[in-house]
Every structure is written in C-alpha cells, then in structure tokens.
N, C-alpha and C positions, 0 to 999 in steps of 0.2 A: 284737363278733365272738366266736363260742362256740369254746372251747378245752376239750380233754380233759385238757391237762396239769395234774398236780397235783404240786407241789414235794415233794421228799424232805426228811425231817428233818434230813439232814446239810447240805443245800443251803441251808435256812433258818437253821441255825445258822452257817455259814460266813458269810453276809450280815450276820446280826445281830452276829457278833464283830468283823467289818470296821467296820460304821458304829455299832455301838450302837444301832440302831432297835429299835422293838419288834417282837416276834414277829410278830404278825400284819399289821403293815406289811411286814415282809419276805417273808411269804408272798403277800400281795397283789401286791407288786411282781413278784415272780417269777413269778406267775400272767400279770399283764399283760404281762409281758417273754416269756411262753411259754418260760421256763427259761434264757433268756439271763442270765447274772450279771453280766455288764457294762451291758447295757440296765437291769437291775432297780437295779444300784447307782445308775445315773444318775437314774431315776425317784426313788428315796429322797431323792438329794442335791437333785435339783429341789424337791422336796416340801418338805424342810428349809428351802431358800431361801425358799419361799413362806411357810412358819411366822414365818422371820425377819422377812420384810418386814411381815407384818400386825402383829408385835409391836415393829416400829422406833421408835414413837413413845412406846412405855413407857419408863418411868425405870429405870434398873439402878444403883443405888448401893450394894447389896450386893456381896458376892464375895469374892475370894482375893488377897494378895498372895503369889505363888510365887516361890522362889528355885530356881537350878539350877545346878551346879556341873558342868563339863565338863573333859575332858583334863587329867585328874591337878591339878585346881585352876588352870590356866591361864586358863580362860574362865568367866565367870561371870554369870547374867542373873536380874534382877529383873524380873517381871511382873505388873501389876495386870488382873486379869480380873472383870467386873462382872456379876452377874445382879440380878434383881428383888428376890429374897427371901434371908433369910437359910437358909433351908430347904433351896433349891436350892443355895446356896453350900457347904452341908455334905454334899450328895449325892456319893457316891464319884465318879460319872462326871462331875462338875463338876470335882472335884480331877484327875481324870485328863486330862481336857480341858487345864485350865491347865498342867499338868506338861508335856503334849505340846507345847502353844506356846512354853513357856520353852525348852524343849529343841530345837524348830525355830529360835528366835532365835538359840540359841548356834551353831547349825550354819549358817545361812544368812545372818547378819548384816544384816536388814532395816534400812533408814534410818528409815522412818517407819511409823506403824500402818496408814494408808490413804490414799488419794489426796487425800482432802480435808486431810489433814495435811501434804503437801508445800508449802511457803512458795511464794506467788505469783511471786516474783522467781526462785526454781529452776526451776520450770515454764517460765517466759520464757525463760531462758538455755538450757535444753534444746531448746525449740522452735528457738530461734535456732541452737542447734548443729547439730541435725539437717537444717534447712532449708539450712546450708550445705554439706552432704554431697549435696545433690540434684543431679542435671544441670541446667545452665540450659537445655537444651532442652524441659525436661517442661514439659508444660501445668500452669497454676495450680492445677487440681483434683486432677490424678495428683499433683503436688508434695506438695500439702496431704494427700493419703491416705499417701503414704511418710511424711512428717513425723508423722502420727497413729499410723500403725504402729509407727514406732520408739520414741514416746512410750508407747504401751502396753507394748512390751517391756521398756522402762525400768521403768515401774510394776511389772511382774511380777518384774523382780530385785529392786526396792529397798522395796517397800510389802509389809507382812507379810500383808495381806489377800489380795493378788493373788498371793504366791508359791506355787508349787506345794508342797504339804505335803511335808516331808522324809521322813516314814514312808511317804508312798504318794502319788506324785506323779500320780496320776490324779486328784485332787482339789485344788484350793486351800485355804489355811487359811481363807477365808471360807466355801468349802463344807463344810469340817470344822466350823466353828462352826455354819452353818447346819442341819447334820443332828443336832448338840447341842440346839440350839434346838427341832427337833421331837421329840426325846427327852423333853427336860426341861420344856418347855412356857412356857419364859420368854425375853424378850429377854436375849443374852448379847453383852457388849461388853469388847473389849480396849481399857482406857483409855489405858495408857502402858506403856513398857518402858524399861530401861536393861541394856546390854549392856557388860561389862567384859572386856578381854583382857591379860594380861601383858604389859607392855611399851607399850600404847597409850598416846599423847598425850593422847587425849581419855577 
C-alpha cells in the first residue's frame, strides 16, 4: 500500500530514545505504521523478538554481573546478563539494559527468570490450586481454559521475562530484551538473579 507519510525527525527521535532501536528501523516502522507511534513501537518490538528467536541457539557466555541497591539500602539485587561476546558486553546499551533489568527485579520481586525455570512440582501445585477454584458445572474444555488463563497470569506476575517492564508496562521484560537483541545483534540472556530485602528470612 502506497503512502505519502514521511515521519518527522522528532517522531523518529522519540521512538529511538524509547526503544533504543536504530534510526532507520524507527523511520521504517513509522512509515509502515502510517505515523501511529504505538503501532510503530509494536512493529519494532516484534522485529526484535524475531531477531532474538533467530539467535536463540547461539551460546551466550560473556556479559555482566550488575548490582543495584534501592530504597536507601533496604533492597539489593545481583543479576547476571549474558551476551555472545565481550565486545557487546562492554557496549553502554548492554550495560543500560542490565541495569534496567536489575532495577525491575528490585521493584517487582520476580521469583523465576522464565517459565522454564519454574519447578515442575510448583506448576503442578498451581494447576491443582486453580482447578479447585473452577465451578464444578463447567465443561472440561472450559475448565482447562480457565486454569490455563490463571496459570498464564501467575507466570506474568512471578516470571521475570513475562512481567510488564516497570519503566514501560506496554512491553514485557522479554520484549525489552528482544528489542536490545535487534539493536546489538547478539543473543542476550538473563542467566540468574538474587534479590535481597532487609529483614527477609531468605
């Protein structure tokens, strides 16, 4: 479809600053979205996820361990974020991403990195718990959908990658990482994290 829309410099700049995507990618997304910034943002995030999927089999053994202290020294986070090369690990954008993830962990208290990291017995217990709340008169296929919907919401609350990003809840942490993959050109993985809060028993 032909369009005469041409994005203005400030529109491109705003999108670039929000997603840290290359200028030409931002321009192309705005043209494709006919000037709709939300749609352009979604296009860039989807492309970042596509880049991430293509690189998912690559080994990521470099990276950074970042610390973050919040709330006057009452909450602390250590997080390991991996890249494929030391070159990318030293990129300021990679460091900024790692710091944003650490800050998010401090604020949102995820329990696991991703769904794959949730122990099978925890998933089974949650399924049983959610199934117990389904009315007995529901058809089995409807009951299954209800349970899966509740489990999905539980993942979104407790798995880092599925949580809405604390600084911009229009994207998940996974989408934030995907957009960084699109910019930096390497696989990026959150390997592990630890969150400490003053007075916690664990």
